[in-house]
N, C-alpha and C positions, 0 to 999 in steps of 0.2 A: 271295248265298246265305243270307246272315240275314234278308233282306227275305222270301225264299221260305219261309222256315222260319217266320217270324213269321205269315205269311199262312196258312200250314197250321196253326199251332196257333190262330189266330183261327177258322178255318173247321171247327174240329173241336169245335164247341159240343155240349153236353149238357143233358139235363132237369134242372131243380132246383125242386124244391116251395118254396113261399113261406115263408120262416124267420122274415124279419125285419120286426115290426109288422104291424099289421092294419087300419087305420084310426083316425083321429085327430081330436081337436077342432079347428076352425078360429077360434078366438076370438084376436083379436089383442090384444096387450099394449099399454098407455098408451106404453111405451118404444118399439116397433116403430112406433107413429104420429106420435110427436112428434120423433124424432131424423132427423135426414136421413143419408144414406150418407156414409160418410167415406171414399169412395174417389173419385180423380180420374178421372172417366168419359170426360171430353174425348179422353183419347189412349186410349181402349178402342174397341173393336168396337161396331158398331151393335147385334147381337145375343148375348145369352149363350144357346147351345144346352144344354139339360141333358137328359141321358138317364138314365131311371131306370124301375123295374120297379112301385112304387107311389107312393102319395102320402105317405109318412110323412116323407121330406126334404122334399119341398114344404111341407108344413105347418108344420115349424118353420122354413123359411125364411120364409115368408110371414109368420109371426107373430114371429119373433124377430130378424131380421137388421134392423139400423137402416135405414129408408128404403125399404123393399121396399114396392111399391103392387100390390094385385091388380088386373088388368084381368079376366081370366074365367077359366074352368077350366083352360085351358092356356096362358095369357100372362100376365105381369106385367111391372113396370118396377123399374128401379135405377138412379135419377137419369135420364139420357138412353139408358140401355140396356135394349133391350126384352128380357124374359126369354121363350123359349120351352121348354116342358115337352113332351118325346117320353117319355110314359109307355106301355111296353108291359108287359103283365103275363107272368110268368114261366113261365106254362102252357105245356107243349110246347117249352120252350126258346126261346120267341118272343122274350124280351127279348135275350138272347145273340145270336141270328141276326140280329135287327134292327142291335144293335149292331156286330157283327163287320162285316157288310156295309156299314155306315157309315164304319166305321174305316178298311176297306180303302180305301175312297175319300177320305179324309181329305186326302191331299197336294195332291189337283187339285180339291177342292172351292172353292167361291167361299166368300171370308170370312165371310159372313152365314149360310153353312150348314155351316159346319165345326163339330163336337162341340167343345165346351169344357170341357165337366165331364161326369163319368157315374160311376155308383155301381157298387160291386162287392159281392158275398157274400163271405163265408168259402170256401166250398167250391169257388168258380172264381177267387178273386183272384190267385191265383199266375199262372194262364193269362193275365192281362193286364199283370201288374207286370213280368213278365219279358221284356216286349216294348219295342219305341220306340214304341209308342203312347201309352205314359204317361209323364209329366214327373215327374222327382225334385222333390220339394217343395222342395229346396235351390234348384233353377234358379228356383223362384218368390219366393225369398227368404225362405222359411220355415227357421227355425234349430232347433238341438237345444235351445237355451234356450226357445224358445217351445212346445216339445212335452214340455218336462222333466215336467210333471204328468199325462201320460198314461201309461195302464198298457203295460207294455213289451210286453205278448204282443199289444197292438193294431197296435204297429208292425210286430212280427215279421211279422204275415200279409202286410202290403203292402211288404214289403223284398224286393228283386230278389235273384238269386243273385249279385250283386257288393256286395251289403250297402248297396244305396240305397235310402232311404225314397222310396215312390212314392204315398202317400196318406195320408190322415187320416180317424179316425171321432169322431163324437161319442158313440158308444156304447161301453160294455161289456157284454159277455153272459156273466159268470160264470153258472152255474147252481147250483141248490139241488134238494133233494128237497121236493117240495110234497105234503104229505101230506092226508088226509081227518080233520078233528078229531073227527067224530062216531065214525069207526070206530077211531081212534086211541083215544079213551075207552071205547068198548065193549070192545075188544080189548086194549088194553095197559092201561087203567085210568087213562089221562093223555094229554091233548092238548098238555102244556108241552113246548116245543121242545126243552130240553136232556135232558130225560127220554126223548121220542120217539128223539132222536139215539142213545140208547144202544141202542135195537134195531135200528137201521140202521149203526152206526159202520163195519162193514167188510161185506164181500161173503159170509163166511160166517155172520155175525150177521143180515145181511140175508135170507139164506135160511132161516135159522131162523125168522125172523120172518113169510116167505113162508108157510111150513108152517101157522103158529099162524093166520095170517089166512084161509088156504084153509080150515081146519077151523071157521071163524066164518062163511063163507061171501062172503068176500071174494077177488077178484083182488089180489095184491100190485101189479102194474101192469097196465095195459091191453094193452099187448104188448111182446114182446121188444125192440121198436124203441125204446121208452121208455128203456131203459137202454143202447143202443147209443154214445150219444154219449158217455156216462161213459167206456166201455171206449176207444173211438176217439181220444178226447183225451188218453188217458195211455198211447199207443203208444211204443215206443223206437225205432222205425224207419220209413221211408218207405214209401208203397204202391208205389213204384217205385222199384229201386236196379239201376243200371246196366243200364238198358234193360228189366231184367224185373220182372213183377208179384211182388210180396212182400207176403205176408199176415204182419204182425205177431204175435207171441204173443199180446198182449192182444186182438187180433179172434177169435183162436181161445180165448181165456178167454170172449169174450162168447158164442161159440158154444155152447160147454160149460155157461156157465150158463142161457143160453136154453132150451137143449134139455132141461136138467134141470127147469127151472120149467113148460115146456110140458107134459111127460110127467106131471107131477106135479099138472096143472090148476091152477097159480098164476098162470099169465098165458096170453095168447093170442097170435095172429101178424096182428094186424088192421095195415094200413098206417096211418101217421100221417097224419091230418088227414081220415081216412074217419068215416062215419057211425057204424060199429060202435067203432072208438076214441074217437069223442066221446060214447060213452055215459057214460063214468065220469065225466063233468064234472057228473053228476045224482045224486041221492041213490040212486036205484034201479039204477045202473050198478054197483054195490057194487065199486068199485076203490080201493085204499088209497092209492096214490100215483103220481103223475108226475115226471118230472125235466124242469127246464127253467128258462131265464133269466127275467129280469123281463119281457121281451117276451110270454113264453108265459102268464105269470100274468094280466097285465093286458088282453091283446089278443085272446088264443086259447081262453080257456076258458069262454066264454060269460058273462062277468060280467054283460053287459047282458040277459039272458034271466032272466026272473022263474022261481024255483024251481030255477035251477042251483046248486051248492054256491058257486061265486064270488059268486054274486047275494046270497047268503045270508050272505056272509063266511065261510065254511066251511073253508076251507083254512088249513094253517098250512105254514111253511117249517122245515128243519133242514137241515145241511150234506150228510148222506148218507154213503156208502162212501168217495168220492172226489171231489176237486176236478175241475171240468170248465167247459168254455164251449161255447156254441153259438151259431152265426150272429153277424149283425152287418152293418152297412151302411159302407161306406167310401166317402170321397170322393175321386176321382181327377181332377187335371186331365189333358185330352188334349193330345197332343203337336200342336203346329200351332194352338193356341187363339190368336185376337187378343184375349183377355181375361185375359191373365196376372193384371195386378194385380187384378181384381175377384175372380178365383178365388181368389187368395190371400187376399184379405180375407174372404171366404166361409167360407175354412178356418180362418182363425184366429179368426173371431168364431164360428164354429159348433161348434169343436172344442177353443178353447184359452181363450176367455173365460170367467173362471170364474163370473161373474155370470149370463151367457147359460146356461152349462150347469146351474147351479142352478136357472134357471127351466124348462129342459125336465124335470128331475125333478119339480118342482112341478106343472107342467101335464101331463104325459103320462107320470108314473112311470118313466119311463126310467132304467136305471142308467147313468150319464154318464161318460164317459172323462176324469174329471178327479178325482185323488185328493184335493186339499183340499176340492173341493164334496162328493165323497161321503162323506169322513169326518166331514164338518159334518152333513150330513143323516142320517148314521148316528146321530150323537149327539143329533139334534134329538128331543126328548120330543114335541112337536107332531105329528111326521109320522108317520103311520099308515097302514097299507094296508087298506083296507076289504075286499079279496078275501081278505085274510089275518086276518080279524077282529081288527083294529086293531093287528097286529103290525108292528113295523119290522124288518124282515130285513136291511136295508141292510149291516148290519157283517158279515153272512155273505156278501154278495154282494162286499164289499170283500176280505174273506179268500181267495175264490175267484178273483177278478182277480189278485191279488198272485201266487197260485200257479199259474195258467195259464202252459202254455208251447205255443208254435207251432213248436218246433224242426224238426218233421217233415211240415211241410207240401209238396206236391208240386202239379204242376199236373195231376194225374190223380186228385185225392181225390174229385171228384165223381162221376165214373164209378164208381169202386172203391166208394164209398159206397153208392151206388145198387145196385149190382149185388150186392154182397155180400148186402144184406137181401132184394133180391128172390129171389135164387136159394137162399139158407138156407132160405127159408120152407118150401119142399117137404121139406127136411129135418127142419125142427122139426116140421111137421104129419105125419112118418112116410110121406111119399109118394115119397122119394128117400133113396139112402144119402148119406152126408155126402160121400164121394168123387165121386159124381155130381152134387152141389150146387155143390162146389168148381169141378169141370170145367165146369160151365153158367156159374159166375161168370167165369173166365177167358175162356172164348169170348165172352162178352157184352161184357167190358172190351176184349179184343182187336178186336171190330169197331167200337168206338167208337174205338181206338187201335191201328190195324193197325202204328203203328211198335214197338209193345212185343212182347217174347216173354213166354211162359209162363214161371212159376216152375221 
């Protein structure tokens, strides 16, 4: 019965936008070139099959895992083990569909074809960790002492309903409010992070500042969806309770605030990642702020495009109204892997080794999942973010990571998150009543999850 249920869960994959990372450098470090793999590969399988949706993890493993040898774009070697990368983009749910189909065949697959390691994103992590397809990290020999320096919320996301830890991440993804320095100086009279924070310290103050920004020709945020993650990360209940769809009071607060801002002309209803949403990355876009983690700042705000605010070092960071986190990538071991020792060593090196974690910060500007590493970098006067005009905002991220909680995750988060945004747009735009928009939301979620009932 449970096997049937697990298969049903995996078969109900849903669409996910690409949230974690966007492209990376491929420059190897001397350490990776000179060290040999510290794993006994003779007792391992011959092939390590890794499933992921982009090259973010791939570049870090290639450049920072001791002894990794690049063969070509989709193949590598660690000692005598061949590494095969199966990279399927997340668009139209392709990654999860591919992974689900493969995992359902895992038990009968030939040793060299079995999935050994695969990656998960926060919105659908529970879907996998609460099944028998993922191995407990304890079964790999990874201890609580090994992960003691990781931020608790990153472990909560990949802990199953029995309290068993099923994966590890090298990332922490606490968010901040990312503001346009020129707009801040023009409207608020300063771009100093501490002083800007006084204008966005809570939602009432944020909305008052939004009115001021509008009077000066700026949208407060590009879209209502920019503030969604702040509200959804501060809920006090799950999206599904006792088999019924549940809309938390803080989600309804997002609806209320969003409608107020749209009606006042202080924001729009653009989809995240759309061309209209991206316009605020440039001075002529006239957007005061976005909300996001380190990966949004460094990889998704057009930092490499001449004339963008990021390219000019024109953004600043401050805490904003509430702490939140968004996204991230987790490494999980597939049940049935014949490379358990190697998977264990990859997890330990890439998520627990402080020196490697520090190098990830320096090479990729990631906020890493290691408290000592991040606290040291936050205090490092030499570390500066070019996108943030030379600001070192890591102390803010550290505070946000400590404050983040994932107590109310469920296996239905992805569908509910997508559909509440999709269906409330009509209400925000004035083409549907709130009641009709909420009914559309429930209908869409029930189509994806027919096992549920309406609220």
